[in-house]
C-alpha positions, 0 to 999 in steps of 0.5 A: 679442189681445196688444200685440205682435200689435196692434203687428205689424198697424200696423208690418208695413205699414212694410216697405219694398220697392221692387218694383212689378211687376204680379203675377197673381192667385193660383191655387188651387194657389198659395194652397194652397202659400201657406197650407200654408207659412205654417202650417208656418213659424208653427206653426198647427193649422188654418186656413180661407180664403175669397175673394169676387170680383165678387159670387161666392164664388171660393174657400173652403177648410180646412187642417190640423186642428180639434184636435190631439187628434182630428186631424179636418180643417178644411173650409170649413164648420168654425166658428171663434170670430171674436172682434172681427170680431163688432163689425161685426155689432153696428154692422150691427144698430144700423144695422137699428134706425136704419133702422127709426127706432127710434133715432138714431146721435146718441141719448145712451146714458143716454137708453136706459140711465140707469145708464150713467155715465162719468168725469165729468158732461160725458162722461156727458151727451154720450156718444152711440151712435156713441161706444160704437163708435169707441174714442174714449172717452178711456179707455185701451187695453182698459180694464176688460177684466179683467171679461171676461178670463179667462172665468168671472167673475161681473161683470154688465152693471150692473157694466159700466155703473157701472165707467167712472166709476172709470177715469182718462181717458188723453186728452181725450174724442173726441180719440184712438183707444184700443181697447176692448171694454166699450163694445161690450158696452154697445152690445149692451144698447142693441140689446136694450133698443131691439129687445126682444130679446137681442143674441144673438137679434137677430143670429141672427134679423135677420142670420145667418138672412136671409143664410143663414149657416146654420153661424154662431152668435151665441154658443157656447151656441147652437151645439149641434152642435159636430162641426165646431167648431175648438178653440183652441190656444196655443203653449208653448215651441214645442209646441202645446197645445189649451185650452178654448173661451172661454165666452160673455161678458155679451153677444156684442157685442164678440166672441161669434160663431162662424162659417166661412169659407164663411158669412163670404163671405156676410157680405163680399158683403152689405157689398160690395153696400152692404147688398143680398143675394139672387140678384137683390140685391133684398133689403136688410139695412141702407140704403146710407146706414147702410152709408156711416155704418159705412165713414166715418172717425169716429176718426182713426189715423196713416197708414201711411208705406209708399211701396208702398201709397202710403196717404193716410188711416187711421181707424176707422168703425163696427166697421171699420178704414178706409185706402187701399192703392195708390189702393184703399179698404181695409176690415178688422178682426181678431178674437182670443180665447184660441187663436182669431184671424181677419182680414177684408179687403175692397177695395170698389173691386176688389169683393174680400173675403178672410177668414182664420180660424185656431185658434192663437195667437199664430202665427195672427196672423202667418199671417193677416197673411202671407196676406191681404197676399199675396192682397191685393197680387196683386189691387193689382198688386204684386209678391210680396214673400214676406210669409211669410218677411219676417214670419217673420224680423222676428218671430223676433228679437222673439219671442226677446226677449219670451220672454227678458224673462219668463224673466229674471223667473222666474230672478230669482224663483228666485234670490230663493227664500231671501229672508226675508219677513214674510208677515203684512205682506202677508196681507189683503183688498184691494179695487178699486172696479171689480174688487172684492175680492182676498185675499192669503193663505197656503197652507202657507208660500206666499203666494197671490193670489185674486180673488173675482169672477174665480176664474181669477185665482188663483195663488201669489205669489213674491218678486221684488224689494223689495216686488214679487211675481211671480204665476203664475196657475192660468189658463195659456191665455194668457201673463198672469202679473203683478207685484203691487207692494205699498206699505207703511206706516211699520210695514212693513205693506202698504196697497195693491197696483199690478199690471202684466203680466210679459210685454211681449206680455201681451194688452191685455185683462189691464189689471192696471195699471188696478187700485188695490187698497187694504187693507180 
């Protein structure tokens, strides 16, 4: 999920509209029209939408196609990757274990995982279970995600345990929100050690099965019947292309679940019922006390200043974003994997839940924002603010600017193609303490970059300016091409490499900036 998308989620609420006239809740016909219009505007292949209200599934329907290749239609049971919406299943799993007395929220992580080591002794000694879940570690946005993005690397859970000691903190411990994924993977391993079963087995048997989420799976590998699986898509020069499903990670605690709108409706209902489920709400998944803990702000985030919503607070709980809109408590989370985006919205005071699943990036993020805001506003008594049109108009110029930056880089590369360089000055093996070895080598007359541990991060290097080269990865499912900037010694021989993404909208999980590659 890229930086531009994250920026959109926080900035869209700053769109000022003076109108505050009550608007009736949307009919099925209006929802159909809303979704179909947004799909066309934002170039999205397939969508599934679910709405729960007052304890019942009010609406669940699919639109568009699962695949632009097969043209098969999406329905309410089509399975999508829900990405980071899986994080709430991880916190619910921990809640179950806390209820059973098998761990405490304030347990030190090192007491369950002795190999766990942070960037200084104080943080290591005091890092507790809730610190794994609240994005307040002091480390930067998406730190270390190159171990899991793109998929196909050989990093292990032990590599993750030891990686945090090598990162430089960006802020003081427990003072600022910076989203991360790796610490959720550590949380998944805590669940495994305490419960005696893998995160995938625990979620499948203790959450998905009891809630009769029969078309939901805790991993792609466990989804054997893929006849109703949505395929991911990306956009290239205005045209959609189908890409591969993102493979399973070390565990799925940060983003591994596949589910449908109909099944996520059941998930939303158990939260709106504070952990209770069943026809008579006589069964309990987790206690009301731990539900309250999940929906309590642990990390403060800047509050929206949009006067229409009149928000007073914003923050992150345990696997959920928390704020208020027009006097109503609002609980939400988004999820993103290559070509797959999802958005869960809950309004507990209104007994309302909205789920939107899409199989297209990045248009899916724009679409689900437009749809969720429009439906939510209708229940909040706000006028229809034409969110689809507003978001479309505001993002077209930004999209053009972002695309222009990348195109300008490659224009410079093309113009510099005859620049004479000495390849021997750059060829060699370099290593980073957490990412391992990379090799700069010659393939014919072309310099190439190759990661030893993340094979998809391989590609030709083209001279850009000074000591900087632009890398065009073999992996093109996401826009992750990068700069490699060499530092030279007094003889002109490269000694180290610093990297960063070329596109301003590069997904934050491509944290090239955290690499410190030194020649061996």
